[in-house]
C-alpha positions in Angstrom: 0.0 0.0 0.0 2.9 2.3 0.7 4.1 1.9 -2.9 0.7 2.9 -4.2 0.6 6.0 -2.0 4.1 7.0 -3.2 3.1 6.3 -6.7 -0.1 8.3 -6.3 1.8 11.3 -5.0 4.0 11.1 -8.1 0.8 10.9 -10.2 -0.5 14.1 -8.7 2.8 15.7 -9.7 2.2 14.6 -13.2 5.2 12.3 -13.6 3.8 8.8 -13.1 0.4 9.2 -14.8 2.1 10.1 -18.0 4.6 7.2 -17.5 1.8 4.8 -17.0 -0.1 5.9 -20.1 3.1 5.9 -22.1 3.9 2.4 -21.1 0.4 1.2 -22.1 0.6 3.1 -25.4 3.9 1.5 -26.1 2.5 -2.0 -25.5 -0.5 -1.2 -27.8 1.9 -0.1 -30.6 3.8 -3.4 -30.3 0.8 -5.7 -29.9 -1.9 -4.8 -32.4 -4.2 -7.5 -31.1 -4.5 -5.9 -27.7 -8.0 -5.0 -26.8 -7.6 -3.8 -23.2 -4.5 -3.0 -21.2 -4.5 -2.3 -17.5 -2.0 -1.6 -14.7 -3.6 -3.1 -11.7 -3.0 -3.8 -8.0 -3.5 -7.4 -6.9 -6.7 -6.3 -5.0 -8.2 -5.6 -8.5 -8.0 -1.8 -8.3 -6.9 -0.4 -11.7 -4.2 2.2 -11.6 -4.3 3.1 -15.3 -6.1 1.5 -18.3 -6.2 1.8 -22.0 -9.3 0.6 -23.8 -8.5 -0.3 -27.4 -11.7 -2.2 -28.2 -14.9 -1.3 -26.3 -16.3 -4.4 -24.6 -17.9 -4.2 -21.2 -17.1 -7.8 -20.4 -13.3 -7.3 -20.7 -13.1 -5.3 -17.5 -15.2 -7.9 -15.7 -12.8 -10.6 -17.0 -9.8 -8.6 -15.7 -11.4 -8.4 -12.2 -12.1 -12.1 -12.2 -8.6 -13.0 -13.4 -7.3 -10.9 -10.5 -8.8 -13.5 -8.2 -7.1 -16.2 -10.2 -3.9 -14.3 -9.9 -4.1 -14.0 -6.1 -4.8 -17.7 -5.8 -1.9 -18.5 -8.1 0.5 -16.2 -6.2 -0.6 -17.9 -2.9 -0.1 -21.4 -4.4 3.4 -20.6 -5.7 4.4 -19.1 -2.4 2.8 -21.9 -0.3 4.6 -24.6 -2.3 8.0 -22.9 -2.2 8.0 -22.1 -5.9 8.8 -18.4 -5.3 7.2 -15.3 -6.7 4.7 -15.6 -9.6 5.9 -13.5 -12.6 3.3 -14.3 -15.2 0.0 -15.9 -15.8 -1.6 -16.7 -19.2 -5.2 -17.8 -19.8 -6.1 -18.9 -23.3 -9.8 -19.3 -24.3 -11.5 -19.6 -27.7 -12.2 -15.9 -28.0 -9.4 -14.2 -25.9 -6.0 -14.6 -24.4 -5.4 -12.9 -21.1 -1.8 -12.1 -20.0 -1.0 -11.0 -16.5 2.6 -10.0 -16.0 4.0 -8.8 -12.7 5.5 -5.4 -12.2 6.1 -5.9 -8.4 4.5 -8.4 -6.0 1.6 -6.0 -5.5 1.1 -4.6 -9.1 0.8 -6.2 -12.5 -0.1 -5.6 -16.1 -3.2 -7.1 -17.6 -3.6 -7.5 -21.3 -6.7 -8.9 -23.1 -5.7 -10.0 -26.6 -7.9 -10.9 -29.5 -7.8 -14.2 -31.4 -4.7 -14.7 -33.5 -2.5 -12.7 -31.2 1.2 -13.5 -31.3 1.6 -14.5 -27.6 5.4 -14.4 -27.5 5.5 -10.8 -28.8 2.8 -9.8 -26.3 4.7 -11.4 -23.4 7.9 -9.7 -24.4 6.2 -6.3 -24.7 4.5 -6.6 -21.3 7.7 -7.8 -19.7 9.6 -4.8 -21.0 6.8 -2.4 -19.9 6.8 -4.1 -16.4 10.5 -3.6 -16.0 10.3 0.0 -17.1 7.4 0.6 -14.6 9.1 -1.0 -11.5 10.8 2.2 -10.3 7.4 3.9 -10.2 6.2 1.5 -7.5 9.2 1.4 -5.3 
């Protein structure tokens, strides 16, 4: 929570909010199949989002997958596997990528059918690394 408050103060100064939006726009430019991109806390609260294709279900899906992420984080920690860095869910109509920024914050990407998953994973990982200093 402390990281969020520090990040929020930087947002009010104008620095981070632009950095967050810039990171999401960079992902969108690299991953044309992206439909929704969100920087989220593990409690499901969005920090910044970029809607590329309007679909009211996508935000609900993001919230539901946050619960799956929390359960996966707990399972990894409880079994001694360490920190969870990434979670991918592939369905018939969408691929969801959740990539960690810090243990408390992550990037969510909803990708359309035919998405090149490797390229999307790489773009989200790069963005996550560039965003880490904003949450410390």
